[in-house]
N, C-alpha and C positions, 0 to 999 in steps of 0.2 A: 792597805792605805796606798793610794796613788801617789807616786813620787815623780820628781822632775825627770824628763827624758833627756839623756845626754845626746845632744844632736850631733850626728855626723854631717859631713859637708852636703850630702844629698838632701838630708832632711832640712838643714838650714836654708839651702837654696830654694827648696819648696816653700818654706815659711816666707822668705823674702818675696818670691815670685807671686805668692798669693795674698800678700798683705801690703808690701811696700808701695807707697805712692811717691817715691823719691823723684824729684824734678830733675831735669837735665843738668841744671847748674849744680845741684847737690851731687849728682852722680859723677860729674867731671871733677869736682873737688875731692870726692872720696877716692877716685881713681888716681888723681895726681898724688894724693897723700900716700897711697899704697906703695908708691915708688920711692918713698923716703926711708932712711935708715930706721927711724923710730915709728914706723907705720902702726905698730901695735898699740900706740897711744890713742888712736882714733876709735871712737865708738862706731858701731855698725848701723846700717839703715833701719833695722828693726828698733834699736834703742832710740835713735833720733826721732823716728816717727812716734814712738811711745811718749817721748818728751813733748812733741807737738800736741799730741792728744791731751796730755796732762795740762798743758798751758790752756787749751780750749776749755777743759773741764773746770778749772779754777778761775777762769776769766782773767788770766795774768796780764798785767799791764807794766809791771816794774819788776825786773829780775836781775839776778846775779849769776855770773859764771866764774869759777875759780879754776883756771887751767884751760886755756883756749886752744893751744896747739895750732892747727891750720884752720880752725874755725868751723868745722863741720857741725858740731853740736850747737854752736852759737847761731849758725845759719838756720837750723831747724827751729830753734827757739824764736829767733827774730821773725821768721816767716809766720809763726803762730800769733805774734803780738799784733795789736791794732796799730794803725799807722802812727799814732802818737805814743806808742809804747816805748819802753826804754830797757835796754840790757846793758848793764855795766859788766864788762868783760875784763878779767884780771889775768895777766900773764907777764913774763919777764923776757920773752924772746921776740926781738924785732924780726929775726929771720923767719920764724914760722908764722908769726902773725901778719907778715907782709903778704903771705899767700892768702890768709883769711881776708884781708882787706880787699884783695882783687875780686874775690867771689862775693863778698858782701855787697860791693858796688855793683857787680854784674846782676845780682839778684834784686837790686833795688831796695835793700834794707840797711844800707850803711848809716843812714840818718837815725836809725833806731839803736845803734850800737856805740857805746862809749868805751873805747879800749883804753885801759889804764896799764901802762908798762911799768910795773913796780911789784915788789913782793905783795902778795894778796893781803897779808895781815895789815900792812901799812895802808893799803887802799880801804880796807874795811874799817880800820880805826878812824880814818879821815871821814868816812861816811857817818860813823857814829858821832864823832865830834861835831859834825855839821848838822846834827839834829835829825838824821834820817832813820833813827830807830823806829821799828814798827811800821815801816812804810813799804816794804818789799813783799811781793807775792810768792816768789820762787827763788831758790838758790841751788845751783848744781856745783858740787864739790868734786873735783877731779884733778888735784894738783899734788904737791909734795906730801907723801903719805905720812911722814913723821909729824906733819903739822895739822893733820886732820882735826884733832881735838881743838886746836886754836881757831881754825876756820869755823868749825861748827858753832862754838860759843858766840863768835861774832855774828855769824849768819842768823843764829837764833835771836839775837838782840835786834837785828835789822828786820827780821820778818814780822809781818802782822800776825795777829791771832788767826789761825786757820791757814796760814801760809805753809808752803811745802818746801822741804829740803830733800834733795836727791844726792846720795853719796855713792860714788862709783868705786869699783875694785875692792869691795869689802870681803872677798874670798881669797884675794891674792893668789889666783890660779890654784886654789886648794891648799896653799902652804899654811893657812891659819890652823889647820887641823894636824899638822906635822909637828909633834912635840920636840923634834930634834932641830927644827928650823928656828934659829934665833936671830935671823936677819933683822936689822933695825926697822925696815918697812913692815915686815911680818909682825914683829912684836908691837909696833905702834897700832896696826890695824886690829890685832887681837884685843888690845886694851881699849881701843875706841869702840869696838863692837860690844864689849862687855859694858862699857860705860853707857852706851845708848840703850842697851837692853833694860837698864835700871833707871833711865831718865824719865821721871814722871811729868816732865814739862811737855812731853810730846807723845803722840800716838805714832807707832812705827810698824813697819813690816820690812823684813829682809827678803828679797825675792831673787829667784834664780834667773836673772837676766844678765847675759854676758858674763863678766867676772864677778857677779854679785852686786846687787844694787839695793841700798837701804833707802826707804822713803819715810820721812818723818813729817807729821803735821803738828804745828805748834798749837798747843792747847790755849 
């Protein structure tokens, strides 16, 4: 049985060099982010382009992102949306999202992105209360790991039938298989993965992209 190849740096560089169509604006944002203390929170160009492709495949027009950081994944998503598309981006950091705003403006997509600086569950609850259930095409979850289950339930409510949820960091750098690891984040992701595996409301696949990515389609 063929299994995932654990990429070393040379193999990953080859993958990016022969696949990535990262624009100059995206590259500058990624490079600036790499100089920050929490740079590991940023997705790579391969994952960003994968999201771009997914947006095109499902014809996304209205999307959610939970966990913006410096806006790299948001920028990939916004670039894939039509000019009248909308991304509601949830974060709590004015400092990091101020970087995102600069690049969104430079790339000409700021009008597509509605940044909400508040806990994501609060923003999602307000969207549900406003009658927006069943109206979103896509949601990317990459925020507080211990709240993944809460994010997921709300995103599922907001998604249309056939809409897609992408959940990042579902392998926790391999810690999910370490029986001795009882860190709160690890335990939360283990429970979340088990829950999704048995959730008949969605079709799903966990794939070996970056730190593990689960894709769910709402039935």
